[in-house]
C-alpha positions in Angstrom: 0.8 6.6 -1.5 -0.2 7.1 2.1 0.4 3.5 2.9 3.9 3.7 1.5 4.7 6.8 3.5 3.4 5.2 6.7 5.5 2.1 6.0 8.6 4.2 5.5 7.9 6.1 8.8 7.6 2.8 10.6 11.0 1.6 9.2 12.6 4.8 10.3 11.0 4.7 13.8 12.0 1.0 14.1 15.7 1.8 13.2 15.7 4.7 15.8 14.4 2.3 18.5 17.0 -0.4 17.6 19.9 2.1 17.5 20.4 3.6 20.9 23.8 5.1 20.2 27.2 4.3 21.7 26.9 3.9 25.5 29.5 1.3 26.2 32.6 -0.3 24.6 30.8 -3.2 22.9 28.5 -0.7 21.1 31.5 0.3 18.9 31.2 -3.0 17.0 27.9 -1.8 15.4 28.7 1.9 15.2 30.1 4.3 12.7 33.5 5.2 14.2 35.8 8.1 13.5 39.5 8.4 14.3 42.6 10.4 13.4 44.5 9.1 10.4 48.0 8.0 11.1 47.4 7.6 14.9 47.9 4.5 17.0 44.1 4.4 17.3 44.0 2.9 13.8 45.8 -0.2 15.1 43.7 -0.4 18.3 40.4 -0.2 16.4 41.5 -2.7 13.8 42.3 -5.2 16.5 39.1 -4.5 18.5 37.0 -5.0 15.4 38.9 -8.1 14.2 39.9 -6.3 11.0 36.3 -5.4 10.0 36.8 -1.7 9.5 34.2 -0.9 6.9 32.4 1.4 9.3 35.5 3.3 10.3 36.3 6.8 8.9 39.6 8.7 9.2 40.0 12.4 9.7 43.2 14.5 9.5 42.8 16.3 12.7 41.1 15.8 16.1 39.1 19.0 15.5 37.7 17.7 12.2 36.9 14.4 14.0 34.9 16.2 16.6 33.1 18.2 13.9 32.1 14.9 12.2 30.7 13.6 15.4 28.6 16.8 15.9 27.4 16.7 12.3 26.2 13.1 12.7 28.6 11.6 10.2 29.9 9.2 12.9 28.4 7.8 16.1 31.6 7.9 18.1 35.1 9.4 18.0 38.0 7.4 19.4 41.0 9.3 20.7 43.4 9.6 23.7 41.9 10.7 27.0 43.9 13.9 27.4 42.8 15.6 24.1 39.3 14.2 24.6 39.2 15.9 28.0 40.3 19.2 26.4 37.6 19.1 23.8 34.9 18.0 26.2 35.8 20.9 28.5 35.5 23.4 25.7 32.4 21.9 24.1 29.5 20.7 26.3 27.8 19.0 23.2 30.2 16.1 23.6 31.1 13.7 26.5 33.6 11.0 27.3 32.4 7.5 28.1 33.9 5.8 31.1 35.0 2.7 29.2 38.6 3.0 27.8 40.0 0.8 25.1 43.7 0.6 25.8 46.5 2.2 27.8 49.4 3.3 25.7 52.9 4.6 26.4 54.4 7.7 24.7 58.0 7.8 23.5 60.2 9.8 21.3 60.9 8.2 17.9 64.1 8.2 15.8 65.2 6.9 12.5 66.7 3.4 13.0 70.3 3.5 14.2 70.4 7.3 15.0 72.9 7.7 17.8 71.0 10.8 19.0 68.5 8.5 20.6 71.0 7.5 23.3 71.7 11.2 24.2 67.9 11.9 24.4 67.3 8.8 26.5 69.9 10.0 29.0 68.4 13.5 29.0 64.9 12.0 29.6 66.2 9.9 32.5 67.7 13.0 34.1 64.5 15.0 33.6 62.4 12.3 35.1 64.7 12.0 38.1 64.7 15.7 38.9 60.9 16.0 38.5 60.9 18.2 35.4 58.7 15.9 33.3 56.1 15.4 36.0 56.0 19.1 36.6 55.4 19.9 32.9 52.7 17.3 32.7 51.0 18.5 35.9 51.0 22.1 34.6 49.2 21.2 31.4 46.5 19.2 33.2 45.1 22.4 34.6 46.6 25.3 32.6 48.7 26.3 29.6 52.0 28.2 29.3 52.7 31.3 27.4 54.4 30.1 24.1 56.7 33.1 24.1 58.0 32.1 27.6 59.3 28.7 26.3 63.1 28.8 26.0 64.3 27.3 22.7 67.9 27.7 23.7 68.7 30.0 20.8 72.4 30.2 19.8 73.3 26.9 21.5 76.8 25.4 20.8 75.8 22.0 19.4 73.6 23.1 16.6 69.9 22.4 16.2 67.4 19.8 17.4 64.7 19.4 14.8 61.5 18.0 16.4 58.4 16.9 14.5 55.0 17.1 16.0 51.3 17.3 15.1 50.5 20.7 16.6 46.8 20.1 16.8 46.9 17.6 19.7 46.2 19.3 23.0 47.6 19.3 25.6 50.7 17.8 24.1 51.2 19.9 21.0 49.4 23.1 20.1 50.1 25.8 17.6 48.9 29.3 18.5 49.4 32.7 16.9 52.3 33.3 19.3 54.0 30.0 18.7 54.0 26.4 19.8 53.0 25.2 23.3 52.3 22.0 25.0 53.7 19.1 27.1 55.9 17.8 24.2 57.1 21.3 23.3 58.3 22.1 26.8 59.8 18.6 27.2 61.8 19.0 24.0 62.9 22.5 25.1 64.2 20.9 28.3 66.0 18.2 26.2 67.5 20.8 23.9 68.9 22.5 27.0 70.5 19.3 28.2 72.0 18.7 24.7 73.0 22.3 24.3 71.1 22.5 21.0 68.6 25.1 19.7 65.1 23.6 19.5 63.3 23.8 16.1 59.7 22.6 16.0 58.3 21.4 12.7 54.5 20.9 12.4 53.2 17.9 10.4 50.1 15.7 10.5 50.5 12.3 12.2 50.5 10.6 8.8 53.4 12.7 7.5 55.6 12.5 10.7 57.1 9.1 9.9 57.8 10.2 6.4 59.5 13.4 7.5 61.6 11.3 10.0 62.7 8.9 7.3 63.5 11.7 4.9 65.7 13.4 7.4 63.6 16.5 7.6 63.4 16.1 11.4 65.7 14.5 14.0 62.9 13.0 16.0 59.2 12.7 16.6 57.8 13.9 19.9 54.0 14.2 19.6 52.2 11.9 22.1 53.6 9.3 19.8 52.7 5.8 21.0 55.4 3.1 21.3 54.1 0.2 19.1 55.7 -3.0 17.9 54.5 -2.2 14.4 56.4 1.2 14.5 59.5 -0.4 16.0 60.1 -2.2 12.7 61.0 1.2 11.1 61.9 3.4 14.1 63.8 3.4 17.4 62.0 4.7 20.6 63.2 6.2 23.8 61.8 5.0 27.1 58.3 6.1 27.8 57.8 9.6 29.2 54.0 9.5 29.7 51.0 7.3 29.1 47.3 7.8 28.3 44.1 5.8 27.6 42.3 5.6 24.3 38.8 6.5 25.0 35.4 7.0 23.3 33.8 10.4 22.7 30.0 10.7 21.9 27.3 13.4 21.7 26.1 14.6 25.0 22.4 13.8 24.6 
């Protein structure tokens, strides 16, 4: 019995020596990876692993993804750098590796053929030119706005602008007790002003957002939503309004 126990301990020790954790990009190929379901990271990881995704687990929210990492269910969490920076700042138990996977561009998505896209593209162009977008982004890199201070343009002449987002994706989309806040929320408020519409924000998970768009529950998706060729087959996108890098989050040991 003692011999069996010693043998088992040697196996465990050997496995611990062989597995040093995720320290660089290539380590992902032999690691247990977690990502947010419905996100563009699914496509990036599938390509990176040549379709071998048996060690990949999906989680509904970034918060649950971080929890899985801390509980040892996964070796690494893959997500965009901006939310990763937010979580790493709040929780010293995790850290971001310097290696990034891929740079991605964010755009606003519409159901195919929706003429509203042209109006929003024009508004985006004007908001880029006058510095509004860069100002909003810069603010959220260091601070957060008061949700109650965001102007939803209530009572506008041209009706409503229904925007879908996943409001658990800081610093772009956040739901608080006082209301919604984030880069995308303020950007859409500025767009609604340009179009003289009242902004209505609808909170869905990333997985549900394309369904809500197709069903007509929302006019557009604005939720750090990556412009992808795969998505372009079913949606139309505006020009990019921001970009980010998909990065690796691990335990801070």
